[in-house]
C-alpha positions as CSV (number, residue, x, y, z in Angstrom):
1,M,-31.6,-50.3,18.0
2,S,-33.8,-48.9,15.8
3,E,-34.7,-46.3,13.9
4,T,-38.2,-46.2,15.9
5,E,-35.9,-46.2,19.4
6,I,-33.8,-43.8,18.1
7,K,-36.7,-41.2,16.9
8,A,-38.1,-41.6,20.8
9,I,-34.5,-40.7,22.8
10,L,-34.0,-37.6,19.7
11,S,-38.1,-37.0,20.9
12,K,-36.4,-36.1,24.5
13,I,-33.6,-33.6,23.2
14,N,-36.0,-32.3,20.8
15,W,-38.2,-30.2,22.4
16,D,-36.8,-26.1,21.7
17,T,-36.5,-26.7,18.0
18,P,-38.8,-26.3,15.2
19,L,-37.7,-29.5,13.5
20,S,-39.0,-32.7,13.5
21,N,-37.8,-35.8,14.8
22,D,-37.6,-37.6,11.3
23,D,-34.9,-34.7,10.3
24,L,-33.6,-34.5,13.4
25,F,-33.1,-38.5,12.8
26,R,-31.7,-37.9,9.1
27,I,-28.8,-35.4,10.3
28,F,-28.4,-37.8,13.5
29,S,-27.5,-40.0,11.1
30,G,-25.9,-38.1,8.8
31,S,-28.4,-38.4,5.4
32,T,-28.3,-34.3,5.9
33,E,-25.9,-32.6,7.1
34,K,-27.2,-29.6,8.5
35,K,-30.6,-28.1,8.8
36,G,-31.8,-24.9,10.7
37,G,-28.7,-24.6,12.4
38,I,-28.9,-28.1,14.1
39,D,-25.6,-30.2,12.8
40,R,-24.4,-33.4,14.3
41,D,-22.4,-31.7,16.9
42,W,-25.4,-29.7,18.4
43,I,-27.5,-33.4,18.6
44,Y,-24.6,-35.0,20.3
45,T,-23.9,-32.5,22.6
46,R,-27.8,-32.9,23.9
47,I,-27.1,-36.2,24.0
48,L,-23.9,-36.4,26.3
49,N,-25.9,-33.0,28.2
50,T,-29.4,-35.8,28.5
51,F,-28.5,-39.3,28.9
52,N,-25.7,-41.2,31.1
53,W,-23.4,-43.0,29.5
54,Y,-24.9,-46.5,29.3
55,T,-27.3,-44.7,26.9
56,V,-25.3,-42.7,24.9
57,L,-23.5,-46.3,23.9
58,K,-26.3,-47.9,23.0
59,I,-27.8,-44.9,20.6
60,I,-24.5,-43.9,18.9
61,P,-22.8,-45.8,16.7
62,K,-18.7,-47.2,17.1
63,D,-17.3,-46.0,14.6
64,Q,-19.1,-42.1,15.6
65,L,-17.1,-42.3,19.1
66,P,-13.9,-40.2,18.4
67,F,-15.8,-37.6,16.7
68,L,-18.6,-37.8,19.8
69,L,-16.0,-36.9,22.0
70,S,-14.1,-34.3,20.1
71,D,-13.5,-30.7,21.4
72,R,-16.0,-29.1,19.0
73,V,-18.8,-31.6,21.2
74,I,-17.1,-32.0,24.7
75,N,-16.5,-27.6,24.5
76,N,-20.4,-27.1,24.3
77,L,-21.2,-29.5,27.0
78,F,-22.7,-28.3,30.5
79,P,-21.6,-27.8,33.6
80,R,-17.0,-28.1,33.4
81,Q,-18.0,-31.0,35.6
82,L,-19.5,-32.8,32.4
83,R,-16.4,-31.9,30.1
84,N,-14.0,-33.1,32.3
85,K,-16.1,-36.5,32.7
86,Y,-16.5,-36.8,28.8
87,R,-12.8,-35.8,28.8
88,H,-11.6,-38.2,31.1
89,V,-13.6,-40.9,28.6
90,R,-12.2,-39.9,25.7
91,S,-8.4,-40.3,27.5
92,A,-9.6,-44.0,28.9
93,L,-11.1,-44.7,25.4
94,F,-8.2,-43.5,23.1
95,E,-5.4,-42.7,24.8
């Protein structure tokens, strides 16, 4: 996906923060670690809470999937059934 397409998707999770979509993209892409309490864990949690798995696979680089499906991210998902779903995805992919 292009940077513009990713920013458009990130704008859908950025409705309650003071950050610009450019700031959010910089955190997402790893060029900035954290800004105003927002880090990659927060972004990945929001992505998993908001989008279906196929959209997630389009925007998250494959080398980031282990981080995306880490306990640090999954434990912040709501509701519990969503946490269980992504734990199952993790076990199917990596175990």
